[in-house]
N, C-alpha and C positions, 0 to 999 in steps of 0.2 A: 338190401334190395334197392333197385333203382327207383327213384321217385317217378310216379306216373305224371305225364304232362297234364296240365289243367285242361279240363274239357272246354272246348269252344262251342258256345251255343248262340242263340239269337237274342238273348235277354237284353243286352245293352242296345242292340240295334232296334228292338221293339220299343224300348223306352224313348229313344231318340225319335222314332217314327211317329210316336203319339205325344211328344212333348208339348205340342200345341194345345192339348186338352188341359194341361195345367195352367197355361196362360189364360185360356178361356174361363176356367173356374175362378181365377183371380179377378179377371175383369168383371165377372158376374157378381162376385162378392163385393167389389167396389160399387157396382151399380146398385145393389140391394142394401148397401151400407151395413153389411153384416158386422164388421169390426167396430163401427160406430155404435151400433145397437148393443153389442156385447159389452163394450166399455161403459155404456150407460146403464147397465144392469139387466139387460135381457140375456140372462145366462143359461136359459134352458131352451130346448127346441120349441116348446109351447109358447114361450115368450117371444121367440124370434118369429114364429108364425104370426102372432098378433102385431109385432112391430113392423114386419116387412110386407104383410098381407100376401105372402106366398102360400101355396098349398103345403100342407104338412109333409107330403111325400117329397116335395122338392126341397124343403128345408132339411129333411132327413138326408137327401142326396148330397146337397152342397156342404152341409156340416160334416158328413162322412169324408168328403174329399178334402176339406180344409183341415180336418184332424189328421188325415193321412199325409198331407203335405206339410204338417207341423206349422200351419198358420193359425190354427186354433188348438187349444189343449184342454184337458180336463184338470180342474183344480182338486184339492184334497177332499172337497165335499161333493165331488161328482158334478160340479157345474162347469159350464164353458168359460174359458178365459182366452184372451188374445195372446199369441206369442209376443215376446218383448218388442220385436221390430214392428209388428203390426200395431201394437198398442201405441208405439211412439209415432209412427208415420201414416197409419191408415185410419185414424179417427178423424172424421170430418169435423172441421171447426177448430181443431187444435193448431197451434202456431206452426207446427212442422208437418202438417198434412201434405202428403205427396201423391195423392190419388191422381191428379192431372198428369204428373210426371210418369207414373206407372202405366198410364193408358196413352201416353204421348204418341206412340207408334201404332196405336190400334187401327187407325185408318189405313195403314200400310199393309195390314195382314194379307189381304188378297194378292198383293203384288209379290209377297214372299213366296207364294205358291205359283208364281209366273216367272221365277228366276231364270229358268232355262230359256224361255222365250225372250226375256229381256237381254240375256247375255248374247243370244244369237242375233238380236236386233242391233246391238253394238252402238247404241245412241247415247250420247252424254254431252253435258256442257260444263263449263267451268264451275258454276255455282249450283247447278241442279235445281233443287226445290226453292232456292233463294232467288232464282231469276225473276220470278213473278211476284215477289214479296210486296205486300201493301202495308200501310200503317195498321189497318185492322188485323190482318193476318199476323203481323209482327207482335201486336199486343196479345193476341191469343196464344201465340207461340211462347211468349215469355210468362204469361200467366201459368202455363204448364211447367216451364223449366226453372222459374225463378227460385222455387223452394229448394231445389237441389243445388242451384248455383250459389245461393247464400250460405248453404251448409258447407259447401266446398270452400267458399271464401273465408268462413270462420276458421276452418282448418288451416288455410293458408296463413292467416295472420298469427296463428299460434305457432306455426313452424318457421316462418320467415320473419326475421327482424329487419324492419324498414326504418328503424330509428335513424334520424339524420338525413334520410332521403327527402327530396323536395317535390318532385313531380313524377307521377306514374302515368304511363301511356298504356291503355287497356285495349288491346287489339281484338276486335270482334266481341266487345264487352257485353253486348246484349242488354240485360237488365241493369248492368253497372254493378253487379254484386261485388266483384273484387275491388273496384274503385271505392264504392260506398263503404264497404267494410274496412278497407285499408285506411282511408282518411279518418275514419272514426277511431281506429285503433292507434294511429301514430300522429302525434301532434306535429303540425308544421307541414304535413304532406298534403298535396293537392293532386288532382287526377283529371285526365281527359279520356273519355270513352270514344273510341273510333269504331264506328260500325256503319252499315248501310243506311242511307238517309231515312227509309221508313222505320228502321229499328230504333234509331236514336230518338224518334218521336215517342216511342214507348219508354226508352231509357229516361227521358226527362221526367216522366211521371214517378218513377222509382226514386229519382234524385230529390224531387219535391217531397215525396212521402217520408223519406229518411232525413229530411231537413239538412241537406248538405249542398244546397244550391250555390253557396259561396265557395265551395271547395272542389266540386266536381262539375266539369263542363263536358260538352259533346261535340263531336266532329263527324258529319255525315259523309262517308266515302267508302269505297271498296278497298279494304286494306291490302288486297292482293295486287293493287296497281298504284304506282306513283310513290313519291317520297312521303314520309310521315311528318306531321306538324311538330314543331318544337318551339314552345313559347320563348320569345327573345329574352324576357326578363327572368324566366324560370326554366332552365334547360331540363330536358327529360333525363332522369337518372335511374328509372326503373321501367322496364317494359314487361307486360304480362300478356300472354296469349293462352287462353284456357278453354278447354273442352270444345275445340273445333278442329283438332288436328286431322282426323280421318276425312274431313270434307275435301281435302286438297291432295294433289299428287306431290311427289318429291320435288319437282322443279319449282312448284309454287311455294312450298314451305321453305325451301332454300332461299328463294327470293325474298320472302317476308322476313326471314331471320337476318339476311344481309342488310335489308333496309332498316330493320330495327337497330342493328349495330351502328349504322351510319347516323341514326337519329339520337343515339345515346351520347351523353356527355362522357368524357374520359372517366373511367372508374365506375361507370354505371353497370347495371346488371339486368339480365333478361331471364324470365321464367316461362318455359313452355310446358303447359300442363295438359296432358291428354292421354288417350287410350293407346298405350305403346305396347307392341309385341316384344316378347323375348327375342334375343338375337337369332335364334334358330327358327323363329316363327311358330314355335309350339306353344301357343297360348300367350296370354290369357284368352279364353274363349270370347270374353266380352269385347276385347280389343279387335279380335278377328271379325266378330259379327258387326261391329260399327263400321269396319271397312266394307263389308258386304252390303251394309245398309245404303252405301252410296250408289250401288247399282240400282237399288229400289228408288232412290231419290233422283237418279239421273245425272249425277255429277261425275267428274273425273277422279274423285278422291279414292284413297285406299288406306289400309293400315300401314303404320310405320314402325320399324323396330327401334329399340333403344340406341343401338349403335348408329343407325341412320340419323337419328336426331342429334347425337353427339357430332356427327360429321357435318350436319347443317350448321351447327354452332361454330365448329372449328374452321370450316371453310370461310365463314363470315369474318373470322378474326377474333372470336371470343377465346379467352383463356380460362383455366381452372374449371373446365367443363365437366359436369358430372350428372348422372341420372340417379334418382332415388325414388322409392315407392312414395306415392302420395296417398292414394287409397289402395291398399294391397289388392292385387288381382283385378283392379278396375282402372286406376289412373296412376301415371308416373309423372315426375317433374324433372325436366331438364333445365339446368342452370349454367350460366356462364357470365363472365365479367369482361367488359371492354377495358383493355389496358389503359392505365392512367397516362 
């Protein structure tokens, strides 16, 4: 007998149409510190009512949602427990608490439902949301993003051996996570964080907090413009550009990579870490959505494919260019070497 074609229904489309409800439940759970209370021993709904001061019916509702989303689970005794990722990253006060990062784009939610209007308006600038950046807003931005940035930087120094390298130029380095983590991991390495002038004021605080003032410096500038600084007595032999790829269009990224090539000493290396699409542009979804986020932010940026990133490097003159997974389905790393 011939196999019957699979029935096509609206189930998948319905889930996508209401996906915002899951986001809202997560935000509310963070607001009410559900995961923090569960971690602290409030393992029943009655205990959560007391801890959160929410109505019993609302605790019932949100716990049901969190269980269904696999953010909470039942343990063997019938008490509530956090899913492993929630226990690691959603407990307020823990070193890896990522609540601010998870809610980082919360203020943008209304504009995601205005996408058609924004696309028809067709208005954008080079830097989008960064055009009006102040020191205060830069500090708030990096309070939200630094936890995830330092996590990525720890992964970077585990995967990339910078032994023997002397100076790292960190383009759009923000909190300085990659610079700070790299100089602490590799003896003899120093670094310069190049970012917008308001941002580097925030960077300086992280440099002080991590006690690397003698090894990490800052340079306030727009790294999409002009040549990059290269200390006369300590030539740049590593360039890193991490987690800002979709903010810019192809012409801008190509120009940045070309100037990075020129700033490097012969034999130096560059690492471009970002949300890259597969070459056929079929995902990852996260990379696609960060490109669409630039519509919301008002910039000219878009998502870039892996093969496009390779071309940016090869056009600049880099050799041995390759792309590999950095955080699977989230970030990729493009690497190239300046010929000696």
